[in-house]
C-alpha positions as CSV (number, residue, x, y, z in Angstrom):
1,M,130.5,98.8,121.2
2,G,131.2,96.1,123.7
3,D,130.5,92.5,122.9
4,R,127.2,92.6,124.8
5,G,125.9,95.6,122.9
6,I,125.0,96.1,119.2
7,S,127.9,95.6,116.9
8,R,128.0,98.2,114.1
9,M,129.9,95.7,111.8
10,R,127.4,92.8,112.4
11,L,124.4,95.1,112.0
12,S,125.7,96.7,108.8
13,G,126.5,93.3,107.4
14,F,123.0,92.0,108.2
15,L,121.5,95.1,106.7
16,R,123.4,94.7,103.5
17,K,122.1,91.1,103.3
18,E,118.5,92.3,103.8
19,V,118.7,95.1,101.3
20,R,120.2,92.7,98.7
21,Q,117.4,90.2,99.4
22,I,114.8,93.0,98.9
23,L,116.4,94.0,95.6
24,R,116.5,90.4,94.4
25,D,112.8,90.0,95.3
26,P,110.7,92.4,93.1
27,S,107.6,91.5,95.0
28,S,108.8,93.5,98.0
29,I,109.5,96.6,95.9
30,L,106.1,96.2,94.2
31,L,104.3,96.0,97.6
32,G,106.3,98.9,99.1
33,I,106.4,101.4,96.3
34,V,104.1,100.5,93.3
35,M,101.2,99.2,95.4
36,P,100.6,102.5,97.3
37,V,100.5,104.4,94.0
38,V,98.0,101.9,92.5
39,L,95.8,101.9,95.6
40,L,95.8,105.6,95.7
41,F,94.7,105.9,92.1
42,L,92.1,103.1,92.6
43,F,90.5,104.4,95.7
44,G,91.0,108.1,94.9
45,Y,89.2,107.9,91.6
46,G,87.1,104.8,92.2
47,V,85.7,105.5,95.6
48,S,83.5,108.5,96.3
49,L,80.9,108.9,99.0
50,D,79.3,111.8,97.1
51,P,76.8,110.5,94.5
52,Q,76.6,112.7,91.4
53,A,74.5,112.7,88.3
54,V,71.8,110.8,90.2
55,P,69.0,109.6,87.9
56,V,65.7,111.0,89.1
57,A,62.3,111.2,87.4
58,L,60.9,114.7,87.1
59,V,57.1,114.8,87.1
60,V,56.0,118.3,86.3
61,E,52.2,118.5,86.5
62,D,52.0,122.3,86.8
63,R,53.0,124.2,83.6
64,G,53.3,127.7,85.2
65,P,56.5,129.7,85.1
66,P,57.6,129.0,88.7
67,A,57.2,125.2,88.2
68,R,59.2,125.3,84.9
69,D,61.8,127.4,86.6
70,L,62.2,124.9,89.4
71,A,62.4,122.0,87.0
72,A,65.1,123.8,85.1
73,R,67.1,124.1,88.4
74,F,67.2,120.3,88.6
75,A,68.4,120.0,85.1
76,L,71.3,122.5,85.8
77,S,72.4,120.7,89.0
78,R,75.5,118.5,88.7
79,Y,74.0,116.2,91.3
80,F,71.0,115.1,89.1
81,T,70.3,113.6,85.7
82,P,66.5,114.3,85.6
83,V,64.4,112.1,83.3
84,P,61.0,113.7,82.4
85,A,58.2,111.3,83.3
86,P,54.7,111.8,81.9
87,T,52.9,110.5,84.9
88,M,53.6,109.6,88.5
89,A,52.6,106.0,87.9
90,Q,55.2,105.8,85.2
91,A,57.9,107.3,87.5
92,E,57.1,104.9,90.3
93,A,57.4,102.0,87.8
94,W,60.9,103.2,86.9
95,V,61.8,103.2,90.6
96,R,60.6,99.6,91.1
97,K,62.7,98.6,88.1
98,G,65.8,100.3,89.5
99,R,66.2,102.7,86.5
100,I,66.1,105.8,88.7
101,D,66.8,106.6,92.4
102,G,63.9,108.8,93.1
103,V,61.0,111.0,91.8
104,V,60.6,114.7,92.1
105,R,56.9,115.7,91.6
106,I,55.8,119.3,91.1
107,R,52.0,119.1,91.7
108,W,49.2,121.0,90.1
109,G,48.7,124.4,91.7
110,F,52.4,124.8,92.6
111,S,52.8,128.0,90.6
112,A,49.6,129.5,92.0
113,E,50.8,128.8,95.6
114,V,54.1,130.4,94.8
115,L,52.6,133.5,93.1
116,A,50.3,133.9,96.1
117,E,53.4,133.5,98.4
118,R,51.8,130.6,100.2
119,R,53.5,127.4,101.2
120,A,54.1,125.3,98.1
121,T,55.0,121.6,98.3
122,V,57.4,119.5,96.2
123,Q,56.9,115.7,96.6
124,L,60.0,113.5,96.7
125,V,59.9,109.7,96.5
126,L,63.2,107.9,97.1
127,N,64.5,104.4,96.6
128,G,65.5,103.6,100.2
129,V,67.4,100.3,99.7
130,D,70.6,102.2,100.3
131,A,69.6,104.4,103.2
132,N,72.7,106.6,103.2
133,R,72.4,107.3,99.5
134,A,68.8,108.1,100.0
135,R,69.6,110.6,102.7
136,L,72.2,112.3,100.6
137,I,69.8,112.6,97.6
138,Q,67.2,114.1,100.0
139,N,69.6,116.7,101.1
140,Y,70.6,117.4,97.4
141,V,66.9,118.0,96.6
142,R,66.5,120.3,99.5
143,G,69.6,122.2,98.4
144,V,68.2,122.7,94.9
145,V,64.8,123.9,96.2
146,A,66.5,126.3,98.7
147,T,68.8,127.7,96.0
148,W,65.8,128.3,93.7
149,E,63.9,130.0,96.5
150,E,66.8,132.2,97.4
151,M,67.3,133.3,93.8
152,R,63.6,134.3,93.4
153,R,63.9,136.4,96.6
154,V,67.1,138.1,95.4
155,Q,65.4,138.8,92.0
156,G,62.4,140.3,93.8
157,R,60.0,137.7,92.5
158,E,57.3,135.8,94.4
159,S,58.5,132.9,96.5
160,P,56.9,130.4,98.8
161,R,56.0,131.6,102.3
162,A,59.2,132.5,104.2
163,R,60.6,129.7,106.3
164,V,63.4,129.7,108.9
165,A,66.6,130.1,107.0
166,V,69.7,128.0,108.0
167,D,73.0,129.7,107.5
168,H,75.3,126.6,107.4
169,R,79.1,126.3,107.4
170,I,81.1,123.2,106.9
171,W,84.3,123.1,109.0
172,F,87.5,121.4,107.9
173,N,86.2,120.4,104.5
174,D,84.7,123.5,102.9
175,A,84.2,121.8,99.6
176,G,82.3,118.9,101.1
177,D,84.4,116.6,98.9
178,S,84.6,113.0,100.3
179,R,88.0,112.5,98.8
180,H,89.4,115.0,101.3
181,F,88.2,112.7,103.9
182,L,89.1,109.4,102.2
183,V,92.6,110.1,100.9
184,P,94.2,110.8,104.4
185,G,92.5,107.6,105.7
186,L,93.8,105.6,102.7
187,L,97.4,106.4,103.8
188,T,96.6,104.3,106.9
189,L,95.4,101.4,104.8
190,I,98.4,101.6,102.5
191,M,100.9,101.8,105.4
192,T,99.2,98.9,107.1
193,L,99.6,96.7,104.1
194,I,103.2,97.7,103.6
195,G,104.2,97.4,107.3
196,T,102.3,94.4,108.4
197,L,102.2,92.3,105.2
198,L,105.8,92.7,104.2
199,T,107.3,92.1,107.6
200,A,104.9,89.2,108.3
201,L,106.6,87.2,105.6
202,V,110.3,88.0,106.2
203,I,111.1,85.7,109.1
204,A,108.7,83.0,107.9
205,R,110.5,83.1,104.6
206,E,113.8,82.5,106.3
207,W,112.4,79.5,108.0
208,E,110.9,78.1,104.8
209,R,114.1,78.5,102.9
210,G,116.2,77.0,105.7
211,T,118.4,80.2,106.1
212,M,117.1,81.0,109.6
213,E,119.2,78.3,111.2
214,A,122.3,79.7,109.4
215,I,121.5,83.3,110.6
216,L,121.0,82.0,114.2
217,A,124.3,80.2,114.0
218,T,126.1,83.5,113.4
219,P,127.2,85.8,116.3
220,L,124.3,88.0,115.3
221,R,122.4,89.1,118.4
222,T,118.6,89.4,118.8
223,D,118.6,93.2,118.7
224,E,120.7,93.2,115.6
225,L,118.5,90.7,113.9
226,L,115.4,92.8,114.9
227,L,116.9,96.0,113.6
228,G,118.2,94.3,110.5
229,K,114.6,93.2,109.7
230,V,113.0,96.5,110.6
231,I,115.2,99.2,109.1
232,P,115.0,98.2,105.4
233,Y,111.2,97.8,105.5
234,F,110.9,101.0,107.5
235,G,112.7,102.9,104.6
236,L,110.5,101.1,102.0
237,G,107.3,102.0,104.0
238,M,108.3,105.7,104.4
239,T,109.0,105.9,100.7
240,G,105.6,104.6,99.9
241,M,104.1,107.0,102.4
242,A,105.9,110.0,100.8
243,L,104.6,109.0,97.4
244,S,101.1,108.8,98.7
245,V,101.2,112.2,100.4
246,V,102.6,113.9,97.3
247,L,99.9,112.3,95.1
248,G,97.2,113.1,97.6
249,V,98.1,116.8,97.7
250,T,99.0,117.3,94.1
251,L,96.6,115.0,92.3
252,F,93.5,115.1,94.5
253,D,94.0,118.6,95.9
254,V,93.7,117.4,99.5
255,P,94.8,120.3,101.8
256,L,97.6,119.7,104.3
257,R,96.8,122.2,107.0
258,G,99.1,120.7,109.7
259,S,102.8,120.4,110.0
260,L,104.6,118.2,107.4
261,L,107.3,117.3,109.8
262,L,104.7,116.2,112.4
263,L,103.0,114.1,109.7
264,V,106.3,112.4,109.0
265,A,107.1,111.8,112.7
266,L,103.7,110.4,113.5
267,S,103.7,108.3,110.3
268,A,107.0,106.8,111.4
269,L,105.4,106.0,114.7
270,F,102.5,104.2,113.1
271,L,104.8,102.4,110.7
272,L,106.9,101.1,113.6
273,A,103.7,99.7,115.2
274,A,102.6,98.1,111.9
275,L,106.1,96.7,111.4
276,G,106.1,95.4,115.0
277,L,102.8,93.7,114.4
278,G,104.1,92.1,111.2
279,L,107.3,90.9,112.8
280,M,105.4,89.5,115.8
281,I,103.2,87.5,113.4
282,S,106.2,86.3,111.5
283,A,108.1,85.4,114.6
284,F,105.3,83.1,115.7
285,T,104.8,81.3,112.4
286,R,107.1,79.4,110.1
287,V,105.0,79.2,106.9
288,Q,104.6,82.3,104.6
289,F,101.1,81.4,103.6
290,V,99.9,81.2,107.2
291,A,101.8,84.5,108.0
292,A,100.1,86.2,105.1
293,Q,96.6,85.0,106.1
294,I,97.1,86.1,109.7
295,S,98.4,89.5,108.6
296,V,95.3,90.0,106.5
297,V,93.0,89.1,109.3
298,A,94.9,90.9,112.1
299,G,96.1,93.9,110.0
300,F,94.3,94.7,106.8
301,L,90.7,93.8,107.7
302,P,90.6,95.6,111.1
303,A,92.3,98.6,109.4
304,F,89.5,98.6,106.8
305,F,86.5,98.0,109.0
306,L,87.4,99.1,112.5
307,S,89.6,102.2,111.9
308,G,86.8,104.7,111.2
309,L,88.0,105.1,107.6
310,L,84.7,104.1,106.0
311,F,82.3,103.4,108.9
312,D,81.4,105.6,111.9
313,L,82.6,103.8,114.9
314,Q,80.2,105.7,117.2
315,S,77.4,103.9,115.4
316,T,78.7,100.4,116.1
317,P,77.8,98.2,119.1
318,P,79.9,98.8,122.3
319,F,81.7,95.5,121.9
320,I,82.9,96.4,118.4
321,R,83.9,99.9,119.6
322,A,85.9,98.3,122.4
323,V,87.7,96.0,120.0
324,S,88.5,98.9,117.7
325,H,90.7,100.4,120.4
326,L,93.2,97.5,119.8
327,V,93.6,98.4,116.2
328,P,96.6,100.7,115.5
329,A,95.0,102.0,112.3
330,R,92.2,103.6,114.3
331,Y,94.7,106.1,115.8
332,F,96.5,106.9,112.6
333,V,93.2,107.5,110.7
334,T,92.5,110.1,113.4
335,I,96.0,111.6,113.2
336,S,96.1,111.8,109.4
337,Q,92.6,113.2,109.0
338,T,93.3,115.8,111.7
339,L,96.6,116.9,110.2
340,F,95.3,117.1,106.7
341,L,92.0,118.8,107.3
342,A,92.2,120.5,110.7
343,G,95.8,121.2,111.4
344,N,98.0,120.6,114.5
345,V,95.2,119.9,117.0
346,W,97.3,118.7,119.9
347,D,94.4,117.5,122.0
348,V,93.6,115.0,119.3
349,L,97.1,114.2,118.2
350,L,98.9,113.5,121.5
351,P,96.6,110.8,122.9
352,S,96.6,108.9,119.5
353,A,100.4,109.3,119.2
354,G,100.9,108.1,122.8
355,T,98.8,105.0,122.1
356,L,100.7,104.2,118.9
357,A,104.0,104.5,120.8
358,V,102.8,102.0,123.4
359,M,101.6,99.6,120.7
360,A,105.0,99.9,118.8
361,V,106.9,99.0,122.0
362,V,104.6,96.1,122.8
363,F,104.6,94.6,119.3
364,L,108.4,95.0,118.8
365,G,109.0,93.7,122.4
366,L,106.9,90.6,121.8
367,A,108.7,89.9,118.5
368,R,112.1,90.4,120.1
369,R,111.1,88.0,123.0
370,R,110.1,85.3,120.5
371,L,113.2,85.8,118.3
372,A,115.4,85.5,121.4
373,K,114.4,81.9,122.0
374,R,116.6,80.9,119.1
375,V,116.2,77.5,117.4
376,P,113.9,75.1,119.2
377,P,115.0,71.5,119.6
378,P,113.9,69.3,116.7
């Protein structure tokens, strides 16, 4: 290489210095390798959008065989923990005290209506403080009643008057397991933390320790400095990503229907954008505490709230939706969930990959421009 280009000797020497610094500082290894595993266990086992064993009061006023049969269906369901209530007033008192999430009431005359094959009604009262949970419980109750009706019809027994049957199918997540939706999204959160937080500190740390002036006094060029800061943390981030994917597939049984190589390639693209954002933050600040705070506000919080990982962006106000387009995590959530659950859907993957590539170039370019200014006058 000529003197104006990248020197392999200078770059390799700077890389050795960065790797030794990472090895001497256990916090970088903890953040890069141990934290993804801890987060995956924490979120994988601790966060679920599917309520199970929901406590509901069961008020059975009718003592006929169909009513008892339906009540038994609720007891057998894994979604409910039914608590027998002697009266409706007692059940409603439990709802007010927060002991149960709802009341299923099988009224007097239910069995007679079923045996006469007329429309029979089951009353459902729900605690609507958490509207999403209430809607899920409502669907669970409908599912139990529909299963009970179908079993009576298959057995040739009387059932309530026939209704329109809905033959439903769930695409991409046949099991309806929210972990299959959450775990690919969590990869985004983990890689954002590794990429942005780790690199946000590296240059600010050099300034605080007073070693940045020594580095800038060497013949090291801006591109070599940038590569020396990016390459070690890129390797650390991809290692954390590989661990997360292996745990997601083996421990949580999340299917990977797309190409593994494509997942690696697009993960590398997202990691470059996250590293670029972290380096840009670090290049503009000289205090580690400030850099860490900015990286949380600019990296972690938008990745958590504005990426579509937990909240439906289509339901947010237009301004919030517009801001979310500036968040790299939004595009990688789309990519990872598509690759894991749907496969290689190019119409979805290519626009997101293109946006990430542009973001990576912009962030790294801004970081390089800032670093190129060298030491400002005292």
